[in-house]
N, C-alpha and C positions, 0 to 999 in steps of 0.2 A: 655363722662362722666368720663371714666377712666383717660383720659389725664387731665381733670379738677381736679380730686382728687389728682393726682401726683403734679400738679402745686400748689394746695392748701397746700399740705404737705411741699413743698419746701419753699413757702412763710412763712409759720408758723415757719419753721426751721430757716430761715434767721432772723426773728424777735426775735427768742429765743437767749438769750445771751450765752447759753451753746455752740451753734454752733460757735459763734464768738470766744469764748474761745478756742475751738478745732482748729479752723483755725489758730489762733495765735500760738498755741502749735505746729502745723504742720510746719509753716513757720519759726519757731525759732529752735525747737529741732532737726528736721531732718537735716537741713543744718549744725547745730552745730555738730551733730554726725558724719556727713560726714567729716567735717573739722578736728575734733579731731582725727578721725581714719586715715585720710590721713597724718596728721602731725606726728603721731606715726609711721606710715608705713615708711615715709621718713626718720625719725631718725633711726629706726631699720635698714633699708636697708643701710644707710651710715655707720652704725656701723659694719655690717657684711662685707661690701665692704672693710673697713679699716683693719679688721682682716684678711681677705683673702689676701690682698695685703702684709701685714706684713709676713704672712706665705710663700707667694711666694718669697718675697725678701730674707727671711731667708734661703731658700733651693735652690734658683735658681743657677745653675752652680755647685751644689754640692749635687746631689740626692744620698744619701748614701744607702747602703743595709739595714740599720736599721732605715730608715726614718719612722716617724709617719705621715702617710698620713691623711690629713684633708679634708673632703668634707663638704662644707658649704651649708646651706639652708637659702635662703633669705625669708623674710615674704611675704605672698601672697598679691598681689595688691588688691584683693577683700576683704581683711580683714577690709577694711573701712566699709563694711556692717555688718560683724559679726566677732568680735575678737575671739570668740570660744575658742579653745585650744591654741591659738597663744602664750599666756603667759607661756605655759607649754611645748610646743613642743621644741625639741632640736635645737640649732643653727648649730651644726655640728656633723658629725660622724668621729671618730678617729680610725684608724686601724693601726696595727703594724705587724712586721714580724712573730709574734706568731699567726697571723690570728685572734686574739681577737679584737672585735670591741666594742667601748664604745661611748655612746652618751653624749654630754655635752652641757651646755648652758652658754654663756658668757654674755647674756643680762640680766641685773637685772631690778628691778622695780624702776623707778624714784620716784614714789609715792606709798609707801607701803600701804597707807590707801585704795588704790583701791582694794587690796586683801580683805579687810573687806566689802567694799561697792559695789564692782563691777564697771566695766567701762560702760559708757553710749554710746554704739554703736547703730547702726540703729536697730538691732534686739531687743535690750533692749527697745528702744523707742516704737517699734511696739508692742512687746509681753507683756510688763508690763504697760507702760504708756498709750499708745493709747487704748489698750483693756479695761483698767479700765475706761478711759474716755467714751468709747463706751457704757459700761454698765451704766455709770452715765447718759448718754444721752437717753437711751432707757428704763430704769426701770419703768418709769411712762407713756410710750407712749400710752398704752391702759388703764391701771388702773387709770391713772390721768384723762383721758377723761371720763371714767365711773363715777368717783366721781364728775366731773364738769357737767356731763349730756350732753356733746357735742356728744358723740358717739351715744346716743339715737336719737338725732336730725338728725344725718347723716343717720341712719338706717330708720328713718321715711319717707325718700324719696324713699324707695323701691330700694335702691342700693344694688346689690349683695354683700354679705359679702366678697367673695373672692377678689373682686375688691378693697374693702376698705383696707383689710390687705396687699395686694400686694402694693397698693399705699403708705401705711404707712411704708413699708419696702423700696421700690424703691426710693421714693422721698427723704427722709432724707439721705439714703445711697449714692445717687448720689451726694448730696451736700458734704457729708463727703469725698467721693472719690475725688472730685475736690479739696478739701482742702489738702488732702493727696498728690495727684499728684503735686499740686502747691509747697508743701514743698520739694518734691524730685527734681523738676525742679530747684528750687532756690538753692538746695544743689549742683546740677551739675554745675550751674553757679559759685557758690562759689569755687568749686574745680578748675574750669578753671581759675578763676581770681587769686586764691591763689598760682598757680603754684605748685600744690601738688606733682607732680612727677607721678601721675596716668595717664597712657596713655589712652586718650579718643578715642579709635578706635571702629570699628564696633563690635568687640567681647565684649568690655566693655558694650556697649549699649544693646547688646542682653542679657547679664547677668542682667543688670539693669532692662530691661523690664520683664524678668523672675521673678526676686525678687519682683518687684512691683506687678506683677500679683498674686504671691503667698501670698504676704502680704495683698493685698486687699481681696483675697479669705479667708484668715485666719480671718481678721477683719469682713468680712461678716458673718462668723460663729458666732463670738462673738456678732455681731449686732443682729442676729436672736435669740441667746440665751437670750439676754436681753429682746427682744420683747416677746418671749415665756413665760418668767417668769412674765412679766407684764400682759399677758393674763390669766395665770393660777392662779395668786395671787388675793386674794379677795380685796386687797387695796394697795395703793401706799407704805405705810410703810412696809408691808409684802414683796412687790416686791423688795424694796430696800435692805432689810435684806437678802432675798433669793439670790439676785445678788451678794452681798458682800460675803456671805458664799460659794457660788459656785465658785467665783473667788479665794477665799482662798484655796479651795480644788483643783481645776484644775491647778491653776497657781503656788501655793506655796507648798502644801502638797504632791501631786502626784510626782512632779519632785524630791523632797527631799527624799521621802520614798522609791521610786523605787530602787535606788542602794543599800539601806540598806536591803531591802527585798531580793534583788538578792544575796547579800552576805550571808544571812541566808539560802536561798534556795539552792544556789550552791556556797559554800565557795571556795575561791582560795587564795593561799598564795601571799604575796605582791611581787612586782617587785624587791625590795631590797633583799628579801630572795632568790628569784629565781636567781638573778645575783650572789649572794654569792655562792650558790650551784654550779652554772655553772663555776665560776672562780676556785672554789676548785677542781672540776673535771679536769679542764684544767691544773691546777698546779700539780695535782697528776699524770696525764698521762705524763706530761713533765718530772717530776722527775723520773718516771719509765723508760722513754726512755733514759735519760741521765745516769742513773745508769747502764743500760745495756751496754751503750757505755764505761763507766768506767771499768766495769768488762771485757768487750771484750779487751780493750787495755791492762789491767793488764795480762790477759791470754796470749795474743800474745807476750808481752814482756818476760814473764816467759818462754814461749815455746822456744824462740830464745836467751835466756840469756842476754836480754837487761835490763839495770838498769831502775828502775821505775821512777827515776828523770831524766828529759831531760837535766838538767845541766851537768850531768856526761858524756854526749855524746861529749861534746866539746873537751875533751882531749882523746877521743877514736875514731879515724877516721874509723876503721874497723867496730866497733859496730854501729857507726852512719850511715855507708853505709847500714848495714843490716836493720837498722830501716827505712831509707828512701826508700830503694829499695824493701824490702819484707814486713815489718810490715805495713807501711803506705798504700800501695795498697790493702793489705788484709783487713785492717781496713776500708778503704774507701768503698770497695765493700760490706762488711757486714753491715756497718752503713747505707748505702743507703737503704738496705732492712729493717733495723730497722726503719728508718725514714718513709719509705713508709708505713709500717705496722701501726705504731703508729699515723701518720698523718691521715691515713684513718679511724682508730678507733676513733680518737678525732673528726674528722669532722662528722662521723656518729652519735656518742653519743651526741655531742653538738647539732646537727640538730634534733635528736629525742627529746632531752630535750626542745629545743626551740619550736619545732612544737607542742609538747604536751602541753606546757604552753600556747602558743598562742591559741590553740584550747579551752583550759579551759577559758581563758580570753574572747574569742569570745562568748563562750556559756553563760558566766555570763553576758556579755554585752547584749546579745540577750534577756536574762531573764529580765534584767533591762529595756531594751527598750520596750519589750512587755507589761510590767506592766505600764510603763510611758505613753504608747500610749493611755491609757484611757483619757489622756488630749490632746486636740489639740495643746496646747502650745509646748509640746515636739516634736510632729510631725513637727511643723513649724520650731522650732529652729534647730532640727536635720537636716532637709532638707536644710535650708539656710546656716548653717555652712559648710555642705559638698559642696554646690555650691560655697561658698567663699573659699574653700580649707583650712578651719580651724577646721574641725570636725574630727570624728573618722576615716573616710576613709583616711584623710591626714596622720594620724599616720602610717597606713599600707603602704601608698604610700612612705613616707619617709624611712621606713624600707626596702622596696623593692629596692629603688634607692641607699640606703646606701650599701646594699648587692651587687648590681651590681658594685658599686664603689670599694668595697673591692675585688671582683673577678678580676676586671680589674687591680688593683694594684698588686695583686698576680701574674697575668700573665705577666704584663709589667715590674715589678721590682723584686719582691721577688723570683720568680722562675728562673730569669736570673742571680741571684747572689747567689751562693752556699757558705754557710759559714760552714766550717768544724772545729770541735773542737778536739784537740788531747790531751787527759788527761794524766797527770802524777801524782806523789805523791804530787807535790806542787800546782796543779791546772790544768790549760790547756793552750795550745797555739791555737790560731785561725788562719785560713787562708781562704781568700775569693777568689773564682773563678768566674770571670765575663764571661758570655756567651752572646756575641753580645750586651753588655751594656756599654754605655759611661756616667758616672755620670755627666760629665761636660755639655754634650749636651742633656741629658734627660730632658724632660719636667716635671715640678713640678706637681704631680698628684692632680687633683681637679675635682669636679663635675662641668663641664663646662656649661651644659644646664639642669638645674633642671626643671623637668616637673610637673606642677601642674595638679590636676584633672580637667577634662573638665566638664562643666555643664551637658552635656548629660550623662556622666558616673555617675555623682552624682545623677541624677534623676533615672537612671537605678538601682543604688545601693540602693536607698532609695524609691523605688516605693511604698512600703507599706505606708510610710508617706504621699506621694503625694495622694495616693488613700484615705487615712483616712481624709486628709484635705478636699478633694472634697466631700467625703461621709458625713462628719460633716456638711459642708455647705448645702448640699441638704437635709440632715435629719432634721436639725433645721428649714430650710425654710419651708419644708412640715409640720413640727410639728406646726409652727406658723399658717399656713393656716388651718389645720385641727382643731386646738384648737379654732381658732376664729370662724370657722363655727359652732362650738358647744357652742359659748360664750353666756352667759346670761347677757344681758345689764341691767336687773332689779336690 
């Protein structure tokens, strides 16, 4: 009997034109979202490759002591599923001899209108289009049959209520899942035919299966929400209005309000203000260090009766010998101590400021996420974006790899080339000392193997979202069963 009920629901769903419409949406929008995402990925990657090649050609064979090293980040291949923060993540990290690091972005928007309307990636299709269609499909699944009197006829056969409601959930959802998976398979075929540049290896298909499963689980939650509202509503019209209002609340209001509430609850200054304060501190410490060096040189020259201007030494060999043999070694010895002290202070203070700011940002982000997790939409989007290496965790990942890049440049280049400044009344003269460093043979510094987040790490990092998606699915499924057991068909 249970199998018969499921077959009946599937047959009725096939006859229903709404399912045909959903099938068409799946086999059109999902492949299109894959194709558009792959096309943008390919264009972005080629752009970054060209920029890095120009950077290498510019510096190859002439890696100077003051080189601005550039570490490039290519777009994630999995961004075809979720564009996420890809439009706002930096393209490269630039570091210099002063050990300051800046992030920049060379890729602009080909279509600025997309900033206003958003891009139609796979996650957008699932979370906003497919979910709305699911609610449109289920809002009258029970209330409509009550008004038509068909539900009363079914119950007159003494069929257990739990079998009826499970059949009404399983039958249509199976058909919906088949349509959804068909769209994904067609999308994969389109990627292969279009030579998208996406490597179709075992790792890709594992991620694809994971994202497909999470998407179906998320849509199963929305499916059950629609049926639950159809059960508890007194009529089809009320069920439709309830579904629309709930969609507005969990899909539109909660995601928009959560960051605003987080800013009110835990305010944090903007990144622009933070960077300005950090650069001001760096400049202040640098000026203090250089002023000490100037004062030291003036003091040493006065002590040995050497003119303050180095130009005057050209016509005074004895004084110049005193300068080169006595003052310069003393100056070098004491300035090395000054550099060691101030560099350590700058590193410590900048690290403290950066760590304190990142902790505040993380706390504010945590507040916003916890509020937004009232909606299954945010849990789904947050999880899929991190699996695709385009979410919040990718920001932290890029910062970590940029810091490692900066440390390697410092060890391989900057620390091997000592630049000394000898101040006088007219300015300074500089001298570079190379320690086992050949600028012509040195490799141009770059991030040779950028590592994206692994799906397992993304799931570990976002286990609350995974748990919430599963919990929402089970909760609303049980709510449908319990509500229908108490359902009054009169």
